[in-house]
C-alpha positions, -999 to +999 in steps of 0.1 A: +011+349-586+021+380-607-002+398-583+012+390-553+047+397-568+034+432-578+018+439-542+054+428-525+069+454-548+048+480-540+050+473-501+089+469-506+089+506-523+067+519-497+087+507-470+123+524-487+104+556-492+092+559-456+126+548-442+140+576-464+117+602-452+120+594-416+158+596-419+157+630-435+133+645-411+157+635-379+181+663-393+219+666-391+239+648-368+258+666-342+294+656-361+280+669-391+279+708-378+308+728-382+328+732-348+330+769-355+295+781-368+310+821-366+319+834-400+357+843-406+369+878-421+380+875-452+412+893-461+433+900-492+473+892-494+492+923-503+514+902-525+494+880-547+459+894-540+442+862-527+414+861-504+421+838-474+406+839-438+423+863-415+429+838-388+452+816-413+472+844-423+512+854-414+517+888-399+539+912-410+548+946-406+532+957-437+503+937-434+487+900-432+501+877-461+488+843-473+521+825-462+556+830-450+569+829-487+547+859-497+557+879-468+591+876-476+589+881-513+571+916-506+600+926-489+584+925-453+599+911-420+578+895-387+569+920-364+584+897-338+619+905-353 
């Protein structure tokens, strides 16, 4: 009886191992890949010196800031005004 339990445990372990390997070989799902695979340029805020992605910046006359509050604190204004 012990032998049959041991064989059953071995087959169960092999089944789990094979199942895990087959899932890993399929590759990442399409939803797991980032929508924008091109890298973003990182820029430095002139007020606080924190680096942030360029497309998330707030434009000022003197440069690109990390937020509108830092643009105002630096005494800069929006180029649209």
